[in-house]
C-alpha positions as a printed Julia matrix, in Angstrom:
323×3 Matrix{Float64}:
 -38.57  48.45   38.11
 -36.95  49.06   41.79
 -33.05  49.84   42.27
 -32.71  46.34   43.81
 -34.34  44.38   41.47
 -32.03  46.7    38.43
 -28.74  45.62   40.98
 -29.8   41.79   41.02
 -30.01  41.26   37.32
 -26.93  43.62   36.84
 -25.05  41.47   39.53
 -26.31  38.07   37.53
 -25.25  39.47   34.16
 -21.82  40.44   35.88
 -21.27  37.02   37.0
 -22.68  35.41   33.77
 -19.87  37.58   31.83
 -16.99  36.64   34.07
 -17.96  32.97   33.77
 -17.94  32.79   29.88
 -14.85  34.62   29.83
 -13.26  32.26   32.56
 -14.4   29.2    30.48
 -12.85  30.53   27.58
  -9.18  31.76   29.51
  -9.82  27.86   30.73
  -9.43  26.18   27.28
  -6.48  24.63   26.11
  -5.41  25.49   22.51
  -3.41  22.47   20.76
  -1.39  22.8    16.82
  -0.86  20.05   14.85
   1.29  20.49   11.73
   0.43  18.74    8.66
   1.83  19.13    4.98
   0.61  19.76    1.92
  -3.43  19.94    1.47
  -3.49  17.04   -1.15
  -1.72  14.86    1.2
  -2.31  12.5     3.57
  -0.83  14.27    6.56
  -3.26  17.49    6.48
  -6.34  14.58    6.13
  -4.7   12.86    9.27
  -3.95  16.02   11.11
  -7.72  17.33   10.26
  -9.23  13.93   11.16
  -7.14  14.12   14.35
  -8.59  17.57   15.29
 -12.13  16.86   14.67
 -12.0   13.89   17.4
 -10.11  15.81   19.87
 -12.45  18.89   19.55
 -15.29  16.48   20.2
 -13.72  15.09   23.56
 -16.0   16.06   26.16
 -12.99  17.03   28.61
 -13.33  20.17   31.07
 -11.41  22.42   30.08
 -12.17  22.23   26.65
  -9.48  21.67   24.19
  -9.56  23.02   20.99
  -7.17  22.2    17.66
  -6.52  23.24   14.23
  -4.35  21.62   11.73
  -2.84  23.9     9.72
  -1.44  23.36    6.16
   2.8   23.0     6.3
   5.52  22.15    3.87
   6.22  19.1     5.84
   8.16  16.68    7.71
  11.3   18.63    8.25
   9.58  21.87    8.93
   7.03  20.72   11.27
  10.21  19.19   13.09
  12.1   22.57   13.59
   8.58  23.99   14.56
   8.26  21.87   17.41
  11.8   22.1    18.23
  11.31  25.8    18.36
   8.43  25.74   19.91
   5.34  27.07   17.86
   3.31  23.63   17.31
   2.52  21.27   19.92
   2.6   18.1    17.6
   3.11  17.64   14.2
   3.45  15.01   11.54
   6.64  13.81   10.26
   8.6   10.76    8.49
   9.91   8.26   10.9
  13.59   8.52    8.63
  13.5   12.13   10.07
  12.26  11.29   12.94
  15.76   9.38   13.59
  17.71  12.08   11.77
  16.42  14.68   13.83
  17.2   12.86   16.93
  20.9   11.53   16.05
  21.75  15.22   15.04
  21.72  14.09   11.28
  21.11  16.29    7.98
  19.06  18.63    7.63
  19.2   18.69   11.58
  23.02  18.85   11.71
  23.11  22.79   12.31
  21.63  22.53   15.96
  22.69  19.52   16.96
  20.26  16.54   18.31
  16.47  17.3    18.68
  16.85  15.15   22.41
  13.15  16.38   23.26
  11.51  14.78   20.49
   8.86  12.54   21.14
   6.43   9.84   19.4
   2.75   9.43   19.79
   1.91   7.09   17.0
   2.54   5.95   13.54
  -0.03   5.78   10.44
   0.67   5.1     7.01
   3.4    3.71    5.1
   4.93   6.7     3.28
   6.67   5.85   -0.07
   8.69   7.91   -2.41
   6.55   7.67   -5.43
   7.91   9.05   -9.08
   5.02   9.71  -11.69
   6.61  10.6   -15.48
   5.11  11.62  -18.49
   4.46   8.43  -20.97
   6.27  10.59  -23.86
   8.9   11.58  -21.35
  11.14   8.13  -22.12
  11.78   7.92  -18.38
  11.38   4.19  -17.53
  13.57   4.3   -14.48
  15.16   5.98  -11.73
  18.39   6.29  -13.65
  16.06   7.98  -16.76
  15.48  11.01  -14.74
  18.78  12.96  -15.28
  18.44  15.38  -17.61
  15.22  15.74  -17.56
  12.64  18.59  -16.07
  11.78  16.62  -12.72
   9.88  18.43   -9.34
  12.1   17.64   -6.85
  10.17  19.04   -4.03
   9.83  21.72   -1.41
  12.55  22.85    0.2
  11.4   21.9     3.98
   9.84  18.76    3.13
  10.38  15.33    3.83
   9.9   14.92    0.17
  12.7   16.55   -0.62
  14.74  15.2     1.95
  14.05  11.64    0.82
  14.73  12.82   -2.92
  17.64  14.51   -1.89
  19.69  11.1    -0.66
  18.47   9.34   -3.13
  20.25  11.89   -6.17
  23.5   11.7    -3.58
  22.91   8.2    -3.93
  22.98   8.56   -7.42
  25.79  11.05   -7.35
  23.6   13.77   -8.94
  22.86  17.54   -8.21
  20.28  19.66   -9.58
  22.21  20.96  -12.25
  21.8   17.3   -13.26
  18.54  18.15  -14.67
  16.85  20.21  -17.05
  14.85  21.73  -14.71
  14.97  20.87  -10.68
  11.35  22.24   -9.88
  10.35  22.79   -6.63
   6.73  22.96   -6.54
   4.3   22.27   -3.9
   2.32  18.82   -4.21
  -1.03  20.64   -5.0
   1.36  22.49   -8.53
   2.69  19.31   -9.44
  -0.3   17.57  -11.42
  -1.07  20.34  -13.4
   2.84  21.01  -14.3
   2.9   17.47  -15.37
  -0.02  17.56  -17.69
   0.58  20.71  -19.0
   4.01  19.4   -20.12
   6.31  22.08  -17.89
   7.66  18.73  -16.35
   8.83  15.48  -17.38
   8.49  14.1   -13.71
   7.27  14.28  -10.07
   8.38  13.12   -7.06
   6.56  12.86   -3.9
   6.65  10.93   -0.51
   3.33   9.98    0.36
   0.88   7.63    1.58
  -1.29   5.69   -1.08
  -3.74   5.99   -2.43
  -3.23   9.8    -3.13
  -5.34  12.63   -4.55
  -2.07  14.36   -5.91
  -0.69  11.26   -7.93
  -4.45  10.15   -8.59
  -4.55  13.65  -10.34
  -1.66  13.64  -11.81
  -2.33   9.89  -13.56
  -5.53  11.08  -14.92
  -4.52  14.4   -16.56
  -2.22  12.92  -18.7
  -0.75   9.69  -20.12
   1.74   8.85  -17.49
   3.12   5.95  -15.33
   4.61   5.08  -12.14
   8.49   4.81  -12.21
   9.96   2.11  -10.15
  12.65   3.04   -7.36
  14.82   0.42   -7.79
  18.51  -0.47   -8.57
  21.76  -0.88   -6.97
  22.94   2.51   -5.78
  19.2    2.26   -4.08
  20.33  -1.14   -2.75
  23.18   0.23   -0.62
  20.92   3.14    0.26
  18.72   0.73    2.18
  21.8   -1.28    3.78
  23.73   1.85    4.65
  20.09   4.09    5.81
  18.45   1.54    8.17
  15.81   4.45    8.9
  14.51   3.43    5.12
  12.69   0.03    3.84
  11.97  -1.6     1.08
   8.09  -0.63    0.14
   5.95  -1.26   -2.5
   2.92   0.63   -4.15
   0.18  -1.8    -4.36
  -1.64  -2.96   -7.64
  -4.85  -1.78   -8.45
  -4.75   1.92   -6.85
  -4.41   3.91   -9.59
  -5.56   3.49  -13.76
  -3.34   1.42  -15.51
  -0.89   0.52  -12.28
  -1.7   -3.47  -12.68
   1.58  -4.5   -10.95
   3.06  -3.51   -7.36
   5.49  -0.64   -8.04
   8.67  -1.16   -5.77
  10.6    1.95   -3.65
  11.92   2.86   -0.78
   9.7    4.68    2.22
   8.99   4.76    6.14
   6.32   5.67    8.6
   4.32   8.63    8.81
   4.47   9.35   12.71
   2.36  11.87   14.96
   5.48  13.46   17.18
   5.64  15.69   20.06
   8.41  17.13   22.14
   8.76  16.54   26.03
   7.54  20.13   26.27
   4.02  18.94   25.11
   1.48  19.04   27.87
   1.15  15.03   28.75
  -2.64  15.48   29.56
  -3.35  16.81   26.23
  -1.25  14.21   24.41
  -2.87  11.97   26.58
  -6.77  13.13   25.72
  -5.67  12.93   22.15
  -4.23   9.77   21.87
  -7.91   8.45   24.04
  -9.64  10.33   21.35
  -8.18   8.39   18.5
  -7.83   4.98   19.68
 -11.65   5.27   21.34
 -12.55   6.0    17.9
 -10.04   4.25   15.64
 -12.95   2.51   13.09
 -14.2    5.92   12.48
 -10.85   7.12   11.98
  -9.88   4.3     9.87
 -12.56   5.41    7.52
 -11.32   8.94    7.25
  -8.9    7.91    4.75
  -8.18   4.67    2.28
  -4.83   4.98    3.58
  -5.71   4.0     7.26
  -7.72   1.39    6.3
  -5.5   -1.09    7.46
  -4.24   0.54   10.52
  -3.88  -1.45   13.88
  -3.43  -0.43   16.91
  -0.6   -2.94   18.26
   1.5   -1.22   15.11
   0.48   1.93   15.84
   1.95   2.28   19.08
   5.4    0.19   18.19
   6.06   0.33   14.38
   8.45   3.32   13.11
   8.71   5.11   16.42
  12.61   5.35   16.76
  11.64   8.24   19.08
  10.93   7.56   22.93
   7.12   7.36   23.33
   6.01  10.82   24.55
   4.9   10.04   28.64
   1.1   10.9    27.62
   0.91   8.51   25.08
   2.53   6.42   27.35
  -0.02   6.64   29.75
  -2.76   6.16   27.98
  -1.12   2.76   26.39
  -0.39   1.25   29.43
  -3.65   1.92   30.96
  -5.26   0.14   27.9
  -2.82  -2.89   28.7
  -0.63  -2.53   25.48
   2.55  -1.8    27.15
């Protein structure tokens, strides 16, 4: 091979290497905070990333959705710039914007923005059949998993405890197990009851009701009614009949919407491409989890969104004529 050909080939190789390096450098990365791996947040995050990663946009967007402690942790991570987006409960969206506990330390998180809402999240209580627990009041003195610190489930149940005038000391055991650990602990008779704010049907609740003879406990009563009246970010909700074995009638409780949130620091173009990927493939998205089956675009862009819309999401919704 003569010298000129060798130099030409080397130049081509260097140019190709430089182009590849530049392409990698131009890739955009986005992280979505989710929840426990048995929960709907985790499935939602993985599903959104799957659609976004397939989007034919340049530069490419690489999305990942790690498991987290849930809603409260996701809001803190958004505020600190650790994640670009995160799934949160609508009540925590309200509390963060207002600077209410558990977000009262640093004041209102004004930069929080809404992207869209998903399924209704319902406070769900499962008790062993041999525990003598029939109502929420019966949880007092029992071994109860009250939730992981930093999770939306824990914060919601803390509000119920406050409404009841309870503290952790009112339980024989106040457990802090992760959602993936709750069902086995219930089945092994290490707990009398578990609590979980989740969309339905839920794999964790299905497992709990399958592992041991157990029942769903209604979250109702005078104190709960007062809580609903004083806390507008909660609504009366029902776990539908027929989703789980032995649950033949709807079970009353309280709940709110799951919301995908961002901040004013989140790149508007990434948010635009994300909502485009989801809504252009909404029917496919709805098939990725039973909790998504009844989603409607008109509700997803309005219901449960107490924070202002992110500008990237608003741009897409206006282009579609939805706003």
